[in-house]
C-alpha positions in Angstrom: -14.2 102.5 -88.4 -17.2 100.8 -86.7 -20.5 102.4 -87.2 -22.4 103.9 -84.2 -24.9 101.2 -84.5 -22.3 98.4 -84.2 -20.8 100.1 -81.2 -24.2 100.4 -79.5 -24.8 96.7 -80.0 -21.4 95.9 -78.6 -22.0 98.0 -75.5 -25.5 96.5 -75.0 -24.0 93.0 -75.3 -21.3 93.8 -72.7 -23.9 95.3 -70.3 -26.2 92.3 -70.8 -23.3 89.9 -70.1 -22.4 91.8 -66.9 -26.0 91.7 -65.7 -26.2 87.9 -66.5 -22.9 87.3 -64.7 -24.0 89.1 -61.6 -27.3 87.2 -61.7 -25.6 83.8 -62.1 -23.2 84.7 -59.3 -26.1 85.4 -57.0 -27.9 82.1 -58.0 -24.6 80.2 -57.5 -24.1 81.6 -54.1 -27.7 80.8 -53.2 -27.3 77.2 -54.5 -24.1 76.8 -52.6 -25.8 78.0 -49.4 -28.6 75.4 -50.0 -26.1 72.6 -50.6 -24.3 73.4 -47.3 -27.5 73.9 -45.2 -29.1 70.7 -46.6 -25.8 68.8 -46.3 -25.8 68.0 -50.1 -22.1 68.4 -50.3 -19.3 67.0 -48.1 -16.1 68.9 -47.5 -15.0 67.4 -44.2 -11.4 66.3 -44.5 -10.5 62.7 -43.8 -9.0 61.9 -40.4 -6.2 59.3 -40.0 -6.1 58.5 -43.7 -2.8 57.6 -45.4 -1.1 60.5 -47.2 -2.1 59.3 -50.7 -5.8 59.2 -49.8 -5.7 62.5 -48.0 -3.9 64.2 -50.8 -6.1 62.7 -53.5 -9.2 63.7 -51.6 -8.2 67.4 -51.4 -6.9 67.4 -55.0 -10.0 65.9 -56.5 -12.5 67.7 -54.4 -15.8 66.8 -56.0 -14.4 63.7 -57.5 -14.3 61.9 -54.2 -16.5 59.2 -55.7 -13.5 58.1 -57.8 -11.4 57.6 -54.7 -14.3 55.7 -53.1 -14.6 53.5 -56.2 -10.8 52.8 -56.0 -11.1 51.9 -52.3 -14.1 49.7 -53.0 -12.1 47.7 -55.7 -9.2 47.4 -53.2 -11.5 46.1 -50.5 -12.9 43.5 -52.9 -9.3 42.3 -53.6 -8.4 42.3 -49.9 -11.5 40.1 -49.2 -10.6 37.7 -52.0 -7.1 37.4 -50.6 -8.3 36.9 -47.1 -6.8 40.2 -45.8 -9.9 41.0 -43.8 -8.5 43.3 -41.2 -7.6 46.0 -43.7 -11.3 46.0 -44.7 -12.3 47.7 -41.4 -10.3 50.8 -42.3 -11.3 50.7 -46.0 -15.0 50.5 -45.1 -14.6 53.4 -42.7 -12.9 55.5 -45.4 -15.6 54.6 -48.0 -18.3 55.8 -45.6 -16.5 59.1 -45.1 -15.8 59.6 -48.8 -19.4 58.8 -49.8 -21.4 59.6 -46.7 -24.7 59.7 -48.5 -24.3 56.3 -50.3 -26.3 54.4 -47.6 -26.7 51.4 -49.8 -22.9 50.9 -49.8 -22.8 51.3 -46.0 -25.5 48.7 -45.5 -23.7 46.3 -47.8 -20.3 46.7 -46.1 -21.9 46.2 -42.7 -23.8 43.1 -43.9 -20.7 41.7 -45.6 -18.7 41.9 -42.3 -21.5 40.6 -40.1 -22.4 37.7 -42.4 -19.8 36.8 -45.0 -16.6 37.6 -43.3 -17.6 36.5 -39.8 -18.3 32.9 -40.8 -14.9 32.4 -42.4 -13.5 32.2 -38.8 -13.8 29.1 -36.7 -13.4 31.0 -33.4 -16.7 32.2 -32.0 -15.0 35.2 -30.5 -13.6 36.2 -33.9 -17.0 35.8 -35.4 -18.6 38.0 -32.7 -15.9 40.6 -33.4 -16.9 40.9 -37.0 -20.6 40.9 -36.3 -20.0 43.6 -33.8 -18.0 45.6 -36.4 -20.9 45.4 -38.9 -23.2 46.9 -36.2 -20.7 49.6 -35.4 -20.2 50.6 -39.0 -23.9 51.6 -39.4 -24.5 52.7 -35.8 -21.3 54.7 -35.1 -20.4 55.9 -38.6 -23.1 55.8 -41.3 -25.8 57.1 -39.1 -23.6 60.0 -38.1 -23.9 61.3 -41.7 -27.5 60.1 -42.1 -29.1 60.5 -38.7 -32.6 59.9 -39.9 -32.2 57.4 -42.7 -34.8 54.6 -42.3 -32.9 52.2 -44.5 -29.9 52.2 -42.1 -32.2 51.8 -39.1 -33.8 48.8 -40.8 -30.5 47.3 -41.7 -29.2 47.7 -38.2 -32.4 46.2 -36.8 -32.0 43.2 -39.2 -28.6 42.3 -37.9 -30.0 42.2 -34.3 -33.2 40.3 -35.4 -31.6 37.8 -37.8 -27.9 37.4 -37.1 -28.1 37.6 -33.3 -31.7 36.6 -32.7 -32.0 33.5 -34.8 -30.1 30.2 -34.6 -28.8 30.0 -38.2 -25.1 30.5 -37.2 -23.2 27.9 -35.1 -22.1 30.8 -32.9 -25.6 32.3 -32.3 -25.6 31.4 -28.6 -22.2 33.0 -28.2 -23.5 36.2 -29.8 -26.5 36.3 -27.5 -24.3 35.6 -24.4 -21.7 38.3 -25.3 -24.4 40.8 -26.1 -26.2 40.0 -22.8 -22.9 40.5 -20.9 -22.5 43.9 -22.5 -26.1 45.0 -21.6 -25.7 43.6 -18.0 -22.7 45.9 -17.5 -24.5 48.8 -19.2 -27.8 48.6 -17.3 -26.5 47.2 -13.9 -29.3 45.8 -11.8 -32.1 44.8 -14.1 -34.5 46.3 -14.9 -33.1 49.7 -14.4 -35.3 52.8 -13.6 -35.9 53.8 -17.2 -37.5 57.1 -16.2 -34.6 58.0 -13.9 -32.2 57.3 -16.7 -34.2 59.5 -19.1 -34.3 62.3 -16.5 -30.6 62.0 -15.7 -28.3 64.9 -17.0 -26.2 64.3 -20.1 -23.3 66.7 -19.4 -21.3 68.0 -16.4 -23.2 71.2 -16.2 -26.5 69.3 -15.8 -24.8 67.0 -13.2 -23.8 70.0 -11.1 -27.3 71.3 -11.2 -28.8 67.9 -10.2 -26.6 67.3 -7.2 -27.4 69.4 -4.1 -23.9 69.0 -2.5 -22.0 69.6 -5.7 -18.7 70.4 -3.9 -18.7 67.0 -2.1 -18.7 65.0 -5.3 -15.7 66.9 -6.8 -13.9 66.7 -3.4 -14.2 62.9 -3.3 -13.1 62.5 -6.9 -10.1 64.8 -6.6 -9.1 63.2 -3.3 -8.4 60.1 -5.4 -6.2 62.0 -7.8 -8.7 61.5 -10.6 -11.1 63.5 -12.8 -14.7 62.7 -13.7 -13.5 61.6 -17.1 -11.1 59.1 -15.4 -14.0 57.7 -13.4 -16.2 57.4 -16.5 -13.5 55.4 -18.3 -13.2 53.0 -15.4 -16.9 52.7 -15.1 -17.2 51.6 -18.7 -14.7 48.7 -18.2 -16.6 46.9 -15.5 -20.0 48.6 -15.4 -19.6 49.7 -11.8 -17.8 52.1 -9.6 -14.6 51.1 -7.7 -15.8 49.6 -4.4 -14.0 52.2 -2.2 -15.3 55.1 -4.2 -18.8 53.7 -4.3 -18.8 53.4 -0.5 -17.6 56.9 0.0 -20.2 58.3 -2.4 -22.9 56.2 -0.7 -22.2 58.0 2.6 -22.9 61.4 0.9 -25.9 60.0 -1.0 -24.1 60.7 -4.3 -23.7 57.2 -5.7 -27.1 56.9 -7.4 -27.1 60.2 -9.2 -23.5 59.7 -10.4 -24.2 56.1 -11.6 -27.4 57.2 -13.5 -25.4 60.0 -15.1 -22.6 57.6 -16.2 -25.0 54.9 -17.5 -27.1 57.4 -19.5 -24.0 58.8 -21.2 -22.8 55.3 -21.9 -26.1 54.3 -23.4 -26.2 57.3 -25.7 -22.6 57.7 -26.6 -21.6 54.1 -27.2 -24.8 52.2 -28.0 -26.9 55.1 -29.4 -29.8 54.1 -27.1 -31.9 57.1 -26.4 -33.7 56.8 -23.1 -36.7 58.8 -24.2 -37.3 56.4 -27.2 -36.8 53.4 -24.9 -39.5 54.8 -22.6 -41.8 55.1 -25.6 -41.0 51.6 -26.8 -41.6 50.2 -23.3 -44.9 52.0 -23.1 -46.1 50.5 -26.3 -44.4 47.0 -25.8 -44.0 46.5 -22.1 -41.9 43.7 -20.4 -39.3 43.6 -23.2 -35.8 42.3 -22.0 -33.3 44.9 -23.3 -30.4 42.5 -22.6 -31.4 40.4 -25.6 -31.4 41.2 -29.3 -35.1 41.2 -30.0 -35.7 44.4 -28.0 -32.9 46.2 -29.9 -34.3 45.0 -33.3 -37.6 46.6 -32.2 -35.9 49.8 -31.1 -34.1 50.3 -34.4 -37.2 49.4 -36.4 -39.2 51.9 -34.3 -36.8 54.6 -35.2 -37.0 53.7 -38.8 -40.7 54.1 -38.8 -40.4 57.8 -37.9 -39.1 58.7 -41.3 -39.9 55.6 -43.5 -41.8 55.6 -46.7 -44.4 52.9 -47.3 -42.0 50.2 -48.4 -39.6 50.6 -45.5 -42.5 51.2 -43.2 -43.9 47.7 -44.0 -40.5 46.1 -43.4 -40.0 47.9 -40.1 -43.5 46.9 -38.9 -42.8 43.3 -39.9 -39.5 43.4 -38.0 -41.4 44.6 -34.9 -44.1 41.9 -34.8 -41.6 39.2 -35.8 -39.2 40.3 -33.1 -42.0 40.4 -30.5 -43.0 36.9 -31.5 -39.4 35.7 -31.2 -39.2 37.4 -27.8 -42.3 35.6 -26.6 -40.7 32.3 -27.4 -37.2 33.0 -26.0 -36.9 36.6 -25.0 -36.4 36.6 -21.2 -32.9 36.3 -19.8 -32.2 34.4 -16.6 -29.0 35.6 -15.1 -27.4 34.2 -11.9 -24.6 36.6 -11.1 -22.7 34.5 -8.6 -22.2 31.7 -11.0 -22.3 33.8 -14.2 -25.1 31.7 -15.6 -27.2 33.0 -18.5 -30.1 31.3 -20.0 -32.9 32.4 -22.4 -36.5 31.3 -21.7 -40.0 32.2 -23.0 -41.2 35.7 -22.1 -44.9 34.8 -21.5 -45.6 38.2 -20.0 -45.6 39.8 -23.5 -48.1 37.5 -25.1 -50.9 40.1 -25.2 -48.5 42.7 -26.6 -47.5 40.3 -29.4 -51.1 39.5 -30.2 -52.0 43.2 -30.5 -49.0 43.9 -32.7 -50.2 41.3 -35.2 -53.8 42.6 -35.2 -52.5 46.2 -35.7 -50.3 45.0 -38.7 -53.2 43.1 -40.2 -55.4 46.2 -40.0 -52.7 48.4 -41.4 -51.4 46.2 -44.3 -52.4 43.4 -46.6 -54.1 40.9 -44.2 -53.5 37.8 -46.3 -49.7 38.2 -46.0 -49.7 38.5 -42.2 -52.6 36.2 -41.2 -50.5 33.1 -41.8 -47.8 34.4 -39.4 -50.6 35.3 -36.9 -52.0 31.8 -37.0 -48.6 30.4 -36.3 -48.3 32.8 -33.3 -51.6 31.6 -31.9 -50.4 28.0 -32.1 -47.2 28.9 -30.3 -49.1 30.9 -27.7 -51.5 28.0 -27.0 -48.6 25.5 -26.6 -46.1 27.6 -24.7 -48.6 29.0 -22.3 -50.1 25.6 -21.6 -46.7 23.9 -21.1 -45.6 26.7 -18.7 -48.6 26.2 -16.5 -50.8 29.1 -17.7 -53.7 26.9 -18.7 -56.4 29.6 -18.5 -54.3 31.9 -20.8 -53.6 29.0 -23.1 -57.3 28.3 -23.4 -57.9 32.0 -24.2 -55.5 31.9 -27.1 -56.8 28.5 -28.2 -60.3 30.0 -28.5 -58.9 32.9 -30.5 -57.3 30.4 -32.9 -60.5 28.4 -33.1 -62.5 31.5 -34.0 -60.0 32.8 -36.6 -58.7 29.5 -38.0 -61.3 26.8 -37.3 -59.6 24.3 -39.7 -56.3 24.6 -37.8 -57.5 24.6 -34.2 -59.6 21.5 -33.4 -60.7 19.5 -30.3 -59.8 20.8 -26.9 -56.7 22.7 -25.8 -54.9 19.8 -24.1 -55.2 17.4 -27.0 -54.2 20.2 -29.4 -51.1 21.0 -27.4 -49.9 17.4 -27.1 -50.4 16.8 -30.8 -48.5 19.9 -31.7 -45.7 19.0 -29.4 -45.3 15.5 -31.0 -45.1 17.0 -34.5 -43.2 20.2 -33.9 -40.1 19.0 -32.0 -38.4 18.0 -35.3 -38.9 21.6 -36.6 -38.5 23.5 -33.4 -35.9 26.2 -32.9 -33.5 26.0 -29.9 -35.7 28.4 -27.9 -38.9 26.6 -28.8 -37.5 23.2 -27.8 -36.0 24.5 -24.6 -39.1 26.3 -23.6 -41.3 23.3 -24.2 -39.2 20.9 -22.2 -38.8 23.4 -19.4 -42.6 23.9 -19.3 -43.2 20.2 -18.9 -40.6 20.0 -16.1 -42.3 23.0 -14.4 -45.7 21.2 -14.7 -44.1 18.1 -13.1 -42.8 20.2 -10.2 -46.2 21.7 -9.6 -47.9 18.3 -9.6 -45.3 17.0 -7.2 -45.7 19.9 -4.9 -49.4 19.4 -4.5 -49.0 15.6 -4.0 -50.1 14.3 -7.4 -47.1 12.0 -7.9 -48.6 10.2 -10.9 -49.2 13.4 -12.8 -45.8 14.6 -11.9 -44.2 11.5 -13.2 -46.2 11.8 -16.5 -45.1 15.4 -17.1 -41.5 14.6 -16.3 -41.4 11.6 -18.5 -42.9 13.7 -21.4 -40.2 16.3 -20.9 -37.4 13.7 -21.1 -39.0 12.0 -24.2 -39.3 15.4 -25.9 -35.7 16.1 -25.1 -34.6 12.8 -26.6 -36.9 13.3 -29.6 -35.6 16.8 -30.4 -31.9 15.7 -30.3 -32.6 12.7 -32.5 -34.6 14.7 -35.0 -32.0 17.4 -35.5 -29.3 14.9 -36.1 -25.6 15.0 -35.4 -24.8 17.5 -38.1 -26.7 20.3 -36.3 -26.2 19.2 -32.7 -23.4 21.7 -32.1 -25.6 24.6 -33.3 -29.0 23.6 -32.0 -28.3 21.0 -29.3 -29.9 21.4 -25.9 -28.1 21.3 -22.6 -28.0 17.9 -20.8 -31.4 16.9 -19.5 -30.3 16.8 -15.8 -29.0 20.3 -16.1 -32.3 21.5 -17.5 -34.1 19.9 -14.6 -31.8 21.6 -12.1 -32.4 25.0 -13.7 -36.2 24.7 -13.6 -36.3 23.5 -10.0 -33.8 26.0 -8.7 -34.7 29.0 -10.8 -38.1 28.8 -12.4 -39.9 27.4 -9.3 -38.3 30.1 -7.1 -39.9 32.8 -9.4 -43.2 31.2 -10.1 -44.2 29.2 -7.0 -45.3 30.7 -3.7 -42.9 30.1 -0.7 -45.2 27.6 0.8 -45.7 25.6 -2.5 -41.9 25.7 -3.2 -41.2 24.4 0.4 -43.6 21.4 -0.3 -41.7 20.8 -3.6 -38.3 20.8 -1.9 -39.6 18.4 0.7 -41.0 16.1 -2.0 -37.7 16.2 -3.8 -35.8 15.3 -0.7 -33.7 18.5 -0.7 -31.8 19.0 2.6 -29.4 21.9 3.3 -29.5 23.0 -0.3 -28.5 19.5 -1.6 -31.1 19.3 -4.3 -32.0 15.8 -5.7 -34.5 15.6 -8.4 -34.8 11.9 -9.2 -37.3 10.1 -11.4 -38.7 6.6 -11.0 -36.3 5.1 -13.6 -32.6 5.2 -13.7 -32.4 5.4 -17.4 -31.6 9.1 -17.8 -29.0 9.8 -20.5 -26.7 12.8 -20.6 -26.0 12.6 -24.3 -28.4 12.6 -27.1 -28.9 9.2 -28.9 -27.7 9.0 -32.5 -30.1 9.1 -35.3 -30.5 5.7 -37.0 
C-alpha cells in the first residue's frame, strides 16, 4: 500500500500536468492564430491539380515542401527533355505549394523569360515565354507576397533588361508586341491619368458615377448582353463595338463607361494601379507607358516602398538606368492608319534623368554612380545637339565640363562630332537610330530656311553614319541590331518628326523645297549613290 506521501506527490504531479497541458493548449491556440493572421502557414487547397498532387497535398499537410521538391525535380527533367509546355503548369503548382519561397518564383520566371524563350526560333514563341515569365510573378507570386520587394525588382528587371535592351534577336518584336498591348489598354495616348484614377472599380461605383444609370443598362440589355459581356469584348480590341459606342455617345455615357473598363483592365490584368502611376508621373513626367522603361520604373518604385537597403539600391539603380534608356529611345511614334510603330529619343525627360542621377549620387556611394552620370551627360549633349536642341545641348555640355573636365573638352559642336565618329561602332540600336534621325532633322531645318549647303552637309553626315554603323556591327548582328533602310528613315523624319517639331509655316517651306506636290513626297540628295542595303564588312 502506497504511503500518504507518495499519493500526495502523485496527485500533485497530475495537477501540475493538467495545468501545464492547459497552458500549452492556450499557447498553441495563440500561436496558431498568429500563424493564420500573419499568413505564416498556407492551407489553401490546390485548384485544377491532378488527383495525385491534390491527394498528396492533403495527406502530407505541412509536408507540402516535399511535393514542391518533387515537382521541381520533375520540371528540371521536363526542361532537359525539351517538354517545355508542361513547365507552365508545374511552375504554377510550385508557387501554390511554396507560396513564400520567392527565390524559387523569381528563378522560374527568369528561366522561362530567358533560358526557355531563346530555344525557339519563332519570335512569337519567344514572346509567349517572356510574357509567361512576367505573368508568373505578376499574376501568381505577388498574389501570395503582395509587398515583396524582391519580386517587384525581378519583375522590373525583365521589363528593363529583356524587353528594353537589344541583347535578344527578338527584342524589337517584344517592344512592338508590348506596345500593341498598351495601345489597346490606354486607347488614345496619353490618357487622362487623373480620370482613370478617379474612375470607379466596381459596378456599384459605376452606378453612383453615372447620372442616368437606367439608360446605360437599357442600352446594354437591348443588345441582349450583360456588362460582363461588354467588358470581355472590350478587352479583345480595346474599344467598344461601333454601334454601341454611337448609342452611348448620344446619351453621354461612352466616356464614363470606357474609363471604367480601362481602369479595371489596367488593375485586374496588368496590375497597374492608377494612383501609383499618377505618383510616378508626378516624379518622372513625360514617360511613355507604352514602352518597357516606364514599367520597369513602376515596379522598381513599388519595390522601394518595402525594400531593405540592398534591394533599395537595386531599385534606385533600375530607375535611373531605365530613365536614361528612355531618354535615348523611350518615345513611341505610332501611326494608326498604317500600323507603324517606331521608338525615338524622348528628349522631354532629359532634366528628369539628370535629377535622378544627382539624387542617387547624394543617396548612395557617389563613385559607383558618377561614371554612369558622366556617360549620361555625354549622351545628353550629343542627342540634344543632333535633334536640334542646341541651347539645351550646350547646357548639358557645360554640366559635363564642370563635373568631368578631362572628358568634356573644346566646344560642344566639335565634341559632338568627335563622339559620333567614335561611338557608332558601340552604339545600341536606339542610339544609332536617334543619332541618324537627328542629323536628318537638322538637314530638314536647314533646307527649310534656305541653307542648302548646310542641309546637304547634315544629310550626308546622316547617311555616312548609317553606313558606318551597319559596317561596324557586321553581318553577324545585322539581324538583331540592323537599322531600317536609309530612305525609309528619311521618309519617317520628314513626314513624322518635322510635322511634330516644325511650325506650319516652316514645314510648308520644307515641303516646297523638297518638291512635294499633292502628298507625293520626294526627298532627294545631290548624289544618286544611296544604298538600301548595308555594305559588307571587309
